C-alpha positions as CSV (number, residue, x, y, z in Angstrom):
1,X,-84.9,-37.3,17.4
2,X,-86.1,-40.9,16.9
3,X,-83.8,-43.6,15.6
4,X,-84.6,-44.6,12.0
5,X,-84.8,-48.3,12.5
6,X,-85.5,-49.0,8.9
7,X,-82.3,-47.3,7.9
8,X,-80.3,-49.1,10.6
9,X,-81.7,-52.4,9.5
10,X,-80.9,-51.6,5.9
11,X,-77.3,-50.7,6.8
12,X,-76.9,-53.9,8.7
13,X,-78.3,-56.1,5.9
14,X,-76.2,-54.5,3.2
15,X,-73.0,-54.8,5.3
16,X,-73.8,-58.5,6.0
17,X,-74.3,-59.1,2.3
18,X,-71.1,-57.4,1.5
19,X,-69.3,-59.5,4.1
20,X,-70.1,-62.6,1.9
21,X,-67.1,-61.6,-0.2
22,X,-65.1,-63.4,2.5
23,X,-66.9,-66.7,1.7
24,X,-65.0,-68.5,-1.1
25,X,-68.2,-69.8,-2.7
26,X,-69.0,-66.2,-3.7
27,X,-65.6,-65.4,-5.2
28,X,-65.0,-64.9,-8.9
29,X,-62.4,-62.7,-10.7
30,X,-65.2,-61.3,-12.8
31,X,-66.9,-60.2,-9.6
32,X,-63.7,-58.5,-8.4
33,X,-63.5,-56.7,-11.8
34,X,-67.1,-55.7,-11.5
35,X,-66.4,-54.4,-8.0
36,X,-63.5,-52.2,-9.2
37,X,-65.4,-51.0,-12.3
38,X,-68.4,-50.2,-10.1
39,X,-66.4,-48.0,-7.8
40,X,-65.6,-45.8,-10.8
41,X,-68.9,-46.1,-12.7
42,X,-71.2,-45.6,-9.7
43,X,-68.9,-43.8,-7.2
44,X,-66.9,-41.5,-9.4
45,X,-69.3,-41.0,-12.3
46,X,-72.5,-41.2,-10.3
47,X,-71.8,-39.6,-6.9
48,X,-68.7,-37.4,-7.5
49,X,-69.3,-36.2,-11.0
50,X,-73.1,-36.5,-11.1
51,X,-74.6,-35.8,-7.7
52,X,-71.8,-33.6,-6.4
53,X,-70.0,-31.5,-9.0
54,X,-72.9,-31.4,-11.5
55,X,-76.2,-31.4,-9.7
56,X,-75.1,-29.8,-6.4
57,X,-72.6,-27.2,-7.5
58,X,-73.4,-26.9,-11.3
59,X,-69.6,-26.7,-11.8
60,X,-70.2,-27.7,-15.5
61,X,-73.0,-28.2,-17.9
62,X,-73.8,-31.3,-20.1
63,X,-76.6,-32.6,-22.3
64,X,-79.7,-33.6,-20.3
65,X,-79.4,-37.2,-21.3
66,X,-76.0,-37.4,-19.8
67,X,-77.1,-35.6,-16.6
68,X,-79.9,-38.1,-16.2
69,X,-77.5,-41.0,-16.8
70,X,-75.1,-39.7,-14.2
71,X,-78.0,-39.2,-11.8
72,X,-79.2,-42.8,-12.3
73,X,-75.7,-44.1,-11.6
74,X,-75.6,-42.0,-8.4
75,X,-79.0,-43.4,-7.4
76,X,-77.5,-46.9,-7.5
77,X,-75.3,-46.1,-4.6
78,X,-78.2,-46.0,-2.0
79,X,-77.2,-42.5,-0.9
80,X,-80.6,-40.9,-1.1
81,X,-82.4,-39.6,-4.1
82,X,-80.7,-37.0,-6.2
83,X,-82.8,-34.0,-4.9
84,X,-82.3,-35.0,-1.2
85,X,-78.5,-35.7,-1.6
86,X,-78.1,-32.3,-3.2
87,X,-80.1,-30.6,-0.5
88,X,-78.1,-32.2,2.3
89,X,-74.8,-31.2,0.7
90,X,-75.9,-27.7,0.0
91,X,-76.9,-27.3,3.6
92,X,-73.5,-28.7,4.6
93,X,-71.8,-25.9,2.7
94,X,-74.3,-23.3,4.0
95,X,-73.6,-24.3,7.7
96,X,-70.2,-26.1,7.5
97,X,-69.1,-27.2,10.9
98,X,-71.7,-25.2,12.8
99,X,-74.7,-26.6,14.7
100,X,-76.9,-26.8,11.6
101,X,-74.3,-28.8,9.6
102,X,-76.0,-32.2,8.9
103,X,-72.8,-34.2,9.5
104,X,-70.1,-32.2,11.2
105,X,-67.5,-34.1,13.3
106,X,-67.7,-31.2,15.8
107,X,-70.4,-33.5,17.4
108,X,-68.3,-36.7,17.1
109,X,-66.5,-38.7,14.4
110,X,-69.1,-41.5,14.4
111,X,-71.9,-38.9,14.1
112,X,-70.3,-37.3,11.0
113,X,-69.4,-40.7,9.4
114,X,-72.8,-42.4,9.6
115,X,-74.6,-41.5,12.9
116,X,-76.5,-38.6,11.3
117,X,-78.1,-41.0,8.8
118,X,-79.8,-42.9,11.6
119,X,-81.9,-40.0,12.9
120,X,-84.1,-37.5,11.1
121,X,-84.9,-34.2,13.0
122,X,-87.9,-32.3,11.6
123,X,-85.8,-29.8,9.7
124,X,-83.9,-32.6,8.0
125,X,-87.0,-34.4,6.5
126,X,-86.7,-34.9,2.7
127,X,-89.6,-32.7,1.8
128,X,-88.4,-29.9,4.0
129,X,-84.8,-30.1,2.8
130,X,-85.6,-30.3,-0.8
131,X,-88.0,-27.4,-0.7
132,X,-85.3,-25.3,1.0
133,X,-82.2,-26.3,-0.8
134,X,-83.0,-28.3,-4.0
135,X,-86.2,-26.9,-5.4
136,X,-84.4,-26.4,-8.8
137,X,-84.1,-30.1,-9.3
138,X,-87.9,-30.6,-8.9
139,X,-88.5,-28.6,-12.1
140,X,-87.3,-31.7,-13.9
141,X,-90.0,-34.5,-14.0
142,X,-87.2,-37.1,-14.1
143,X,-86.1,-36.2,-10.6
144,X,-89.6,-35.9,-9.3
145,X,-90.2,-39.5,-10.6
146,X,-87.0,-40.8,-8.9
147,X,-88.0,-39.1,-5.6
148,X,-91.6,-40.5,-5.7
149,X,-92.2,-43.7,-3.7
150,X,-88.5,-44.2,-3.2
151,X,-88.0,-45.2,-6.9
152,X,-84.3,-44.5,-6.5
153,X,-84.1,-47.5,-4.2
154,X,-85.9,-49.7,-6.7
155,X,-83.3,-48.7,-9.4
156,X,-80.6,-49.9,-7.1
157,X,-82.2,-53.3,-6.4
158,X,-82.9,-53.7,-10.1
159,X,-79.3,-53.1,-10.9
160,X,-78.1,-55.7,-8.4
161,X,-80.6,-58.3,-9.7
162,X,-79.4,-57.5,-13.2
163,X,-75.8,-58.5,-12.3
164,X,-77.1,-61.8,-10.9
165,X,-79.3,-62.5,-13.9
166,X,-76.5,-61.6,-16.4
167,X,-74.0,-63.9,-14.6
168,X,-76.5,-66.7,-14.4
169,X,-77.5,-66.5,-18.1
170,X,-73.9,-66.1,-19.3
171,X,-72.9,-69.4,-17.6
172,X,-76.0,-71.3,-18.7
173,X,-75.3,-70.3,-22.3
174,X,-71.7,-71.3,-21.8
175,X,-72.9,-74.8,-20.9
176,X,-72.2,-74.7,-17.2
177,X,-74.4,-76.6,-14.7
178,X,-77.3,-74.8,-13.0
179,X,-75.4,-74.8,-9.7
180,X,-72.3,-73.3,-11.3
181,X,-74.4,-70.7,-13.1
182,X,-76.1,-69.7,-9.8
183,X,-72.7,-69.5,-8.1
184,X,-71.3,-67.1,-10.8
185,X,-74.5,-65.0,-10.7
186,X,-74.3,-64.8,-7.0
187,X,-70.7,-63.7,-7.1
188,X,-71.6,-60.8,-9.5
189,X,-74.5,-59.9,-7.3
190,X,-72.4,-59.7,-4.1
191,X,-69.3,-58.0,-5.5
192,X,-71.1,-55.7,-7.9
193,X,-73.9,-54.8,-5.6
194,X,-73.6,-54.8,-1.8
195,X,-69.7,-55.0,-1.6
196,X,-69.3,-52.1,-4.0
197,X,-72.1,-50.1,-2.3
198,X,-70.5,-50.5,1.1
199,X,-67.1,-49.4,-0.2
200,X,-68.6,-46.3,-1.9
201,X,-70.6,-45.6,1.3
202,X,-67.6,-45.4,3.5
203,X,-65.4,-43.5,1.1
204,X,-68.1,-40.9,0.6
205,X,-68.8,-40.7,4.4
206,X,-65.0,-40.3,5.0
207,X,-65.2,-37.0,3.2
208,X,-67.6,-35.8,5.8
209,X,-65.7,-37.2,8.8
210,X,-62.0,-37.8,8.1
211,X,-61.6,-34.8,5.8
212,X,-62.9,-32.5,8.5
213,X,-60.5,-33.8,11.1
214,X,-57.2,-35.0,9.6
215,X,-55.1,-33.5,6.8
216,X,-53.6,-30.2,5.7
217,X,-55.2,-26.8,5.1
218,X,-54.1,-24.9,2.0
219,X,-56.8,-22.2,2.6
220,X,-57.9,-20.7,5.9
221,X,-61.6,-21.4,5.4
222,X,-64.0,-20.6,8.2
223,X,-64.7,-24.4,8.7
224,X,-62.5,-27.4,9.6
225,X,-62.2,-28.8,6.1
226,X,-58.9,-30.6,5.4
227,X,-57.1,-32.0,2.3
228,X,-56.6,-35.7,3.0
229,X,-54.6,-37.7,0.4
230,X,-55.9,-41.1,1.5
231,X,-59.6,-40.1,1.2
232,X,-58.8,-38.3,-2.1
233,X,-57.3,-41.5,-3.5
234,X,-60.1,-43.8,-2.3
235,X,-62.9,-41.4,-3.2
236,X,-61.8,-40.3,-6.6
237,X,-60.5,-36.8,-5.7
238,X,-63.2,-35.8,-3.2
239,X,-60.7,-35.8,-0.4
240,X,-59.2,-32.5,-1.5
241,X,-61.9,-31.1,0.7
242,X,-60.2,-27.9,1.9
243,X,-59.7,-26.9,-1.7
244,X,-63.3,-27.6,-2.3
245,X,-64.6,-25.5,0.6
246,X,-62.4,-22.6,-0.5
247,X,-64.0,-22.8,-4.0
248,X,-67.1,-24.9,-4.0
249,X,-68.2,-24.2,-7.6
250,X,-64.9,-25.4,-9.1
251,X,-65.1,-28.6,-11.1
252,X,-61.5,-29.2,-10.1
253,X,-60.7,-30.1,-6.5
254,X,-57.1,-31.1,-6.8
255,X,-55.3,-27.8,-7.4
256,X,-51.6,-28.9,-7.3
257,X,-50.1,-31.3,-9.8
258,X,-49.7,-34.0,-7.2
259,X,-53.3,-33.6,-5.9
260,X,-54.7,-36.5,-8.1
261,X,-58.3,-35.9,-8.9
262,X,-59.9,-38.7,-10.9
263,X,-63.3,-37.0,-11.0
264,X,-61.6,-33.9,-12.6
265,X,-59.8,-36.1,-15.1
266,X,-63.2,-37.6,-16.0
267,X,-64.7,-34.1,-16.5
268,X,-61.7,-33.2,-18.6
269,X,-62.4,-36.2,-20.8
270,X,-66.0,-35.1,-21.1
271,X,-64.7,-31.7,-22.2
272,X,-62.6,-33.3,-24.9
273,X,-65.6,-35.2,-26.1
274,X,-67.7,-32.0,-26.2
275,X,-70.0,-33.3,-23.5
276,X,-69.0,-30.9,-20.7
277,X,-69.2,-27.2,-21.2
278,X,-69.2,-24.1,-19.0
279,X,-66.7,-25.7,-16.8
280,X,-65.8,-23.7,-13.6
281,X,-62.1,-23.7,-12.7
282,X,-60.5,-22.7,-9.5
283,X,-61.0,-19.0,-9.0
284,X,-57.9,-16.8,-9.4
285,X,-56.6,-15.2,-6.2
286,X,-57.8,-17.8,-3.8
287,X,-54.6,-17.5,-1.8
288,X,-55.3,-13.8,-1.4
289,X,-58.9,-14.4,-0.5
290,X,-58.0,-16.9,2.2
291,X,-54.9,-16.3,4.2
292,X,-52.7,-19.3,3.8
293,X,-53.0,-21.6,6.9
294,X,-50.2,-23.6,8.4
295,X,-50.8,-27.3,7.6
296,X,-52.2,-29.0,10.7
297,X,-52.7,-32.6,11.9
């Protein structure tokens, strides 16, 4: 397996850009607000609700315009194209914590967190993976177009530049100097783009790593999945990972009243608005299907 130097360089560049939040010149409260809003809009709506619960597991149905919108938001997180992300996650469920799992911590924590992203064995190449696990998405020309020529990456860069341009223009219209306008635009670019992206990266990756090592097990699934409340809080409900592995097609990951699941609350809101239908709920009799396991580590 060869090191993907382009991916490594990209990771380093985005992390260095994100670190600019520590430089006072790039600070603005609007940027902080954009960072927080972006975690929900791109992370929860795009990755959790869109890429994961809708596209990968089809745990609910929605109008095609909404599906495409959620997919675009997910694409803005620089976590692969929708078809490849779906393929990787479906393979994870198919081979959870065995040698063919793309990102199992059985190999090492760092491997499961981000190491697997830096190499690409032949059977993990996008074309191979998509053909094997996500051929259904390629029936839609929208996903074919996003996949082609890495257009999903172009969408991300365009969204970051839009934050900068909007900030610049807003301050120029308000009568600020050119330098002040550039500073404000740059703050929105850094906080709303790289900083938010890095946060969503690590919270998503923590589901693969942390939630397969530390936490409690409600269900004795054949893998090492755990329910981890810290990951669940930071990743909008995705950290109730043992629940998810016990019932992958359920739109609800937090089963108990105290297992807060922001992504499920969002889907519930879509249901109230008539935008989410055919919603899959936790299967009855899960406790009988999986012998209850003693909480560990």
